[in-house]
N, C-alpha and C positions, 0 to 999 in steps of 0.2 A: 512492433507497435509499442509506443511508450505511453505510460499513464502517470499522472500525478495523483497520489492517494493520500488523503488527509484523514487521520482517525483520532478519535477521542474516546477514552474509556468511560463507559456509563457508570453512574453512581452505584448501580446494583452490584457491580463487581466488588466494591469495597464493603458490601454487606456479607460477602462470603466469608467463611472461616479462614483465618490466615493460612492454614495448611492447604486448603483448596486453592486459594489465590496463588500460592507458590507452585502448586502442581500446574496450574494453567500458565503461569509466567514461564516456568521451565519449558513447557511444551511450546510456547510462543517463541522463546529464544532458540530452541532447536529448529523450529519451522523457519525462522529468519536465517539461521546459519545454513540450512539446506538450500534455500533459494538464493542466498548470496553466492554460495559455491556453484550453483547451477547457472548463475549469471542473470537471473531474473530481477533480483533485488539490487538495483544499480546504486542507489544512494539512499541514505536514511538519516533523518534529522529529528531531534527532539526540540520542541518549541517551549523553552522555559517560560513560565508564567501563564501559558495557554493550555498546558496539559494535553498537548497534541503531538502526534508523530506524523512526519511528512516523509513520503517515500516516492522515489522514482522507480517505477516497475516496468519491466519489458517482457512482453509475451507475443506470441504469434498472432493472437486475435483477442478481441474483447471477451469472448466466451472462455478462452483459456485463462485469461487473467482473472475472471470471475471465479472459475473453478479453483485456481490456485489460492486466491485470497480467502475463499470459503474454507480452505483447509486449516487456516490459522486457528489454533485452539481458543484464542481470545476473541475471535470474530463475533461470537454471540454477545459479547460484553462490550462491544464498541459501536459507535456511530461512525460510518465511513462515507466519505465523498470521493468519487473517482472521476477524473477528467482525462480524456484522450488528448495526447499531445502531438503536434505536428512539428517536424523539423523546420527550423526557420528558413533555411536556404530553399528547401522544397516548396515551402509556402510562398516565398517571394517569387520563385520561378513560375509557379502555377498562377499567381496573381498577375504577373507580367504577361503571361501567355493569354490569359482571359481578357486582358485589357487591350490586346492587339486587334 
């Protein structure tokens, strides 16, 4: 199951001491590296001018994705939106079958 995840860092993060910010960022980078290697973090993009990160994430279920995303050390300092994605060809096939 694939998900589109859009996150934005909350202003509160920037009020933390710089040393604490770096600890959290280093943890977040290690987290991303772990899930890229595991194959869950499929694609990741930075949106210049919007201060957002866009991720294509793959997990066995929504519950597993929620657990994995909650592990990110920066998660408490971000606002996140998550959308389940359907494969286009599977969608078209289901639509055509439903219309018969």
